C-alpha positions in Angstrom: -47.5 17.4 -38.9 -46.1 18.4 -35.6 -48.0 22.2 -36.2 -51.2 20.3 -36.7 -50.8 18.0 -33.8 -50.2 21.0 -31.5 -53.0 23.1 -32.5 -55.5 20.0 -31.8 -54.1 19.6 -28.6 -54.2 23.3 -27.9 -58.1 23.5 -29.3 -59.3 20.5 -27.3 -57.7 22.4 -24.2 -59.4 25.1 -24.6 -62.2 23.8 -25.5 -62.1 21.5 -22.5 -60.9 24.0 -20.2 -64.4 26.2 -21.1 -66.2 23.5 -19.8 -67.2 23.2 -16.2 -69.4 21.2 -13.8 -70.9 22.2 -10.6 -73.8 21.6 -8.5 -76.2 24.4 -7.4 -78.2 23.9 -4.1 -80.0 27.5 -4.3 -80.2 30.0 -1.4 -80.1 28.2 2.3 -83.2 28.2 4.5 -84.1 31.1 6.8 -81.6 31.7 10.0 -82.8 30.0 12.7 -84.2 32.5 15.6 -81.9 32.0 18.7 -81.7 34.1 22.1 -78.2 35.3 22.0 -76.4 34.2 25.6 -74.5 36.5 27.5 -70.7 37.6 26.6 -68.1 35.9 28.4 -66.3 39.1 28.8 -65.1 41.9 26.9 -63.5 41.8 23.2 -66.0 39.1 22.2 -68.0 39.5 19.2 -71.3 37.5 18.8 -71.0 35.4 15.5 -74.6 34.7 14.5 -75.8 30.9 13.4 -75.8 30.5 9.7 -76.2 28.1 7.2 -73.2 26.9 5.1 -72.7 24.1 2.1 -71.3 21.1 2.8 -71.4 18.3 0.1 -74.5 19.6 -1.8 -77.0 20.4 1.4 -77.1 23.1 4.1 -76.0 22.7 7.4 -76.6 25.1 10.3 -73.6 26.3 12.2 -74.9 27.6 15.6 -73.8 30.9 16.7 -71.0 31.6 19.4 -68.9 34.0 20.8 -65.6 34.7 19.7 -62.8 37.2 20.0 -61.7 38.7 16.6 -58.4 37.9 15.2 -57.1 41.1 15.8 -58.5 44.3 17.4 -60.9 46.5 15.4 -61.9 43.6 13.2 -65.7 43.0 12.2 -67.3 40.1 11.5 -68.9 39.9 8.1 -71.5 37.4 8.0 -71.9 34.4 5.0 -74.7 35.3 2.7 -76.0 34.1 -0.5 -77.1 36.7 -3.3 -79.9 34.7 -4.9 -76.7 32.8 -7.1 -73.4 32.4 -5.2 -72.8 31.4 -1.5 -70.2 33.7 0.2 -68.3 32.5 3.3 -68.1 35.1 6.2 -64.9 36.6 7.1 -63.4 39.1 9.7 -62.3 42.2 8.0 -60.7 45.5 9.1 -57.8 47.9 8.7 -55.3 44.9 9.2 -57.1 42.7 5.9 -59.5 40.1 5.6 -59.3 36.9 7.2 -61.0 34.2 5.9 -63.2 31.9 8.4 -62.2 28.5 9.2 -64.4 25.8 9.8 -61.9 23.5 11.9 -61.5 26.4 14.5 -65.1 25.2 15.3 -64.3 21.7 16.5 -62.8 24.0 19.6 -65.6 26.0 20.2 -64.4 27.2 23.6 -60.6 28.2 22.0 -61.2 31.6 22.8 -62.5 31.2 26.7 -59.5 29.9 27.7 -57.7 33.4 26.6 
């Protein structure tokens, strides 16, 4: 009896684990065209504006000047391949650094350094 019960629990877990739910909102709207302001100084990289998903819709994030997390890192912008959205990130010889939208609340964070 224990073997039958264990088998049923395992089978239910496999079946339930194979089911997933998601919301697809499709590709984002076209990027906005804006004039890039002058760089605040050497060592800054322009991170162009982009759409990113929030709660089933796209929200525009204005472009901004930022210092890379380490020298030589380059910004790889977010993209949508027609099926999935991929966040932007910094990449280079010291590895990939994921973009953190919490940084966005302090837009002048790089100007103080």
